[in-house]
C-alpha positions as CSV (number, residue, x, y, z in Angstrom):
1,X,52.1,-11.7,22.7
2,X,54.2,-9.0,23.8
3,X,52.9,-5.0,25.3
4,X,53.0,-3.2,21.9
5,X,50.3,-5.9,20.0
6,X,48.3,-7.1,22.7
7,X,47.6,-2.6,23.1
8,X,47.2,-2.1,19.4
9,X,44.2,-5.4,19.3
10,X,42.7,-3.7,22.3
11,X,42.8,-0.3,21.5
12,X,41.5,-1.8,17.8
13,X,38.7,-4.0,18.9
14,X,37.3,-1.5,21.1
15,X,37.2,1.3,18.0
16,X,36.1,-1.2,16.4
17,X,33.2,-2.1,18.5
18,X,31.7,0.9,18.9
19,X,32.0,2.3,15.6
20,X,29.9,-0.4,14.4
21,X,27.7,0.3,17.0
22,X,26.4,4.0,15.8
23,X,27.0,2.5,12.1
24,X,24.5,0.2,12.9
25,X,22.5,2.3,15.6
26,X,22.1,5.0,12.2
27,X,21.3,2.0,9.4
28,X,18.3,0.7,12.1
29,X,16.9,3.9,12.9
30,X,17.0,4.9,9.1
31,X,15.2,1.8,8.4
32,X,12.3,2.3,10.7
33,X,11.7,5.6,10.2
34,X,11.2,4.6,6.6
35,X,9.7,1.4,7.3
36,X,7.3,3.2,8.9
37,X,6.5,6.5,6.9
38,X,5.7,3.1,4.8
39,X,3.4,1.9,7.4
40,X,1.7,5.5,8.1
41,X,0.6,5.4,4.6
42,X,-1.0,2.8,4.5
43,X,-3.7,4.5,7.2
44,X,-4.2,7.6,5.2
45,X,-4.2,9.8,7.5
46,X,-4.2,13.9,7.1
47,X,-1.4,15.8,6.8
48,X,-1.2,17.1,9.5
49,X,-1.1,14.1,12.3
50,X,1.3,11.7,9.1
51,X,3.5,14.7,10.1
52,X,3.4,15.0,13.5
53,X,3.6,11.3,14.2
54,X,7.1,10.6,11.9
55,X,8.1,14.0,14.1
56,X,7.3,12.0,17.0
57,X,8.7,8.2,15.0
58,X,12.4,10.8,14.2
59,X,12.3,12.3,17.7
60,X,12.7,9.3,18.7
61,X,14.9,8.1,17.0
62,X,16.9,10.8,17.1
63,X,17.6,10.7,21.1
64,X,17.9,6.6,20.8
65,X,21.0,7.3,18.3
66,X,22.1,9.9,21.3
67,X,22.3,6.7,23.7
68,X,24.0,4.9,21.9
69,X,26.6,7.4,21.1
70,X,27.2,7.8,24.2
71,X,27.2,4.7,24.9
72,X,29.7,4.2,22.3
73,X,31.6,6.5,23.6
74,X,32.0,4.6,27.2
75,X,32.9,1.5,25.4
76,X,35.9,3.0,23.3
77,X,37.1,5.7,26.9
78,X,37.0,2.5,29.4
79,X,39.2,0.4,26.4
80,X,41.6,3.6,25.5
81,X,42.1,3.7,28.9
82,X,43.0,-0.2,29.9
83,X,45.1,-0.5,26.8
84,X,47.0,3.1,28.4
85,X,47.1,0.8,31.5
86,X,48.0,-2.1,30.3
87,X,51.3,-0.2,28.4
88,X,51.9,1.9,31.7
89,X,52.2,-1.4,33.6
90,X,55.1,-2.9,31.3
91,X,57.7,0.5,30.4
92,X,58.2,1.2,34.3
Protein backbone atom coordinates (compact mmCIF):
# COMPACT_ATOMS: atom_id res chain seq x y z
CA UNK A 1 0.00 0.00 0.00
CA UNK A 2 1.30 3.43 -0.85
CA UNK A 3 2.37 5.78 1.90
CA UNK A 4 -0.14 8.45 0.93
CA UNK A 5 -3.01 6.03 1.36
CA UNK A 6 -1.66 4.82 4.71
CA UNK A 7 -1.32 8.41 5.94
CA UNK A 8 -4.83 9.28 4.77
CA UNK A 9 -6.36 6.19 6.39
CA UNK A 10 -4.46 6.76 9.64
CA UNK A 11 -5.71 10.33 9.83
CA UNK A 12 -9.26 9.28 8.93
CA UNK A 13 -9.42 6.47 11.49
CA UNK A 14 -7.88 8.72 14.15
CA UNK A 15 -10.43 11.46 13.47
CA UNK A 16 -13.37 9.05 13.42
CA UNK A 17 -12.24 7.44 16.68
CA UNK A 18 -11.82 10.77 18.47
CA UNK A 19 -15.10 12.17 17.13
CA UNK A 20 -17.08 9.05 18.02
CA UNK A 21 -15.66 9.08 21.56
CA UNK A 22 -16.77 12.65 22.15
CA UNK A 23 -20.14 12.16 20.45
CA UNK A 24 -20.84 9.07 22.54
CA UNK A 25 -19.84 10.97 25.69
CA UNK A 26 -22.22 13.83 24.96
CA UNK A 27 -25.13 11.55 24.14
CA UNK A 28 -24.48 9.33 27.16
CA UNK A 29 -24.30 12.35 29.46
CA UNK A 30 -27.57 13.68 28.11
CA UNK A 31 -29.26 10.30 28.63
CA UNK A 32 -27.84 9.99 32.15
CA UNK A 33 -29.08 13.46 33.08
CA UNK A 34 -32.58 12.79 31.71
CA UNK A 35 -32.86 9.39 33.39
CA UNK A 36 -31.53 10.82 36.68
CA UNK A 37 -34.18 13.52 36.67
CA UNK A 38 -36.87 10.91 36.00
CA UNK A 39 -35.62 8.79 38.90
CA UNK A 40 -35.39 11.80 41.22
CA UNK A 41 -38.96 12.79 40.43
CA UNK A 42 -40.09 9.48 41.90
CA UNK A 43 -38.51 10.25 45.30
CA UNK A 44 -40.65 13.32 46.06
CA UNK A 45 -37.77 15.52 47.22
CA UNK A 46 -38.30 19.22 47.81
CA UNK A 47 -37.47 21.46 44.86
CA UNK A 48 -34.25 22.73 46.42
CA UNK A 49 -32.91 19.24 47.03
CA UNK A 50 -34.05 18.08 43.58
CA UNK A 51 -32.29 20.92 41.76
CA UNK A 52 -29.22 20.58 43.98
CA UNK A 53 -28.86 16.90 43.13
CA UNK A 54 -29.39 17.61 39.43
CA UNK A 55 -26.77 20.38 39.56
CA UNK A 56 -24.28 18.01 41.19
CA UNK A 57 -24.97 15.35 38.57
CA UNK A 58 -24.65 17.93 35.78
CA UNK A 59 -21.35 19.28 37.07
CA UNK A 60 -19.98 15.75 37.40
CA UNK A 61 -21.07 14.90 33.85
CA UNK A 62 -19.50 18.08 32.48
CA UNK A 63 -16.25 17.16 34.24
CA UNK A 64 -16.35 13.64 32.78
CA UNK A 65 -17.07 14.89 29.26
CA UNK A 66 -14.20 17.38 29.51
CA UNK A 67 -11.85 14.54 30.51
CA UNK A 68 -13.17 12.49 27.59
CA UNK A 69 -12.62 15.34 25.15
CA UNK A 70 -9.07 15.80 26.44
CA UNK A 71 -8.45 12.10 25.87
CA UNK A 72 -9.89 12.31 22.36
CA UNK A 73 -7.67 15.30 21.63
CA UNK A 74 -4.64 13.36 22.88
CA UNK A 75 -5.55 10.40 20.64
CA UNK A 76 -6.06 12.68 17.65
CA UNK A 77 -2.77 14.52 18.13
CA UNK A 78 -0.93 11.22 18.54
CA UNK A 79 -2.45 9.76 15.39
CA UNK A 80 -1.76 12.87 13.34
CA UNK A 81 1.80 12.98 14.70
CA UNK A 82 2.35 9.36 13.63
CA UNK A 83 0.88 10.12 10.21
CA UNK A 84 3.21 13.10 9.78
CA UNK A 85 6.17 10.98 10.86
CA UNK A 86 5.20 8.24 8.40
CA UNK A 87 4.79 10.81 5.66
CA UNK A 88 8.13 12.43 6.46
CA UNK A 89 10.06 9.16 6.53
CA UNK A 90 9.06 8.20 3.02
CA UNK A 91 9.57 11.65 1.49
CA UNK A 92 13.27 11.77 2.32
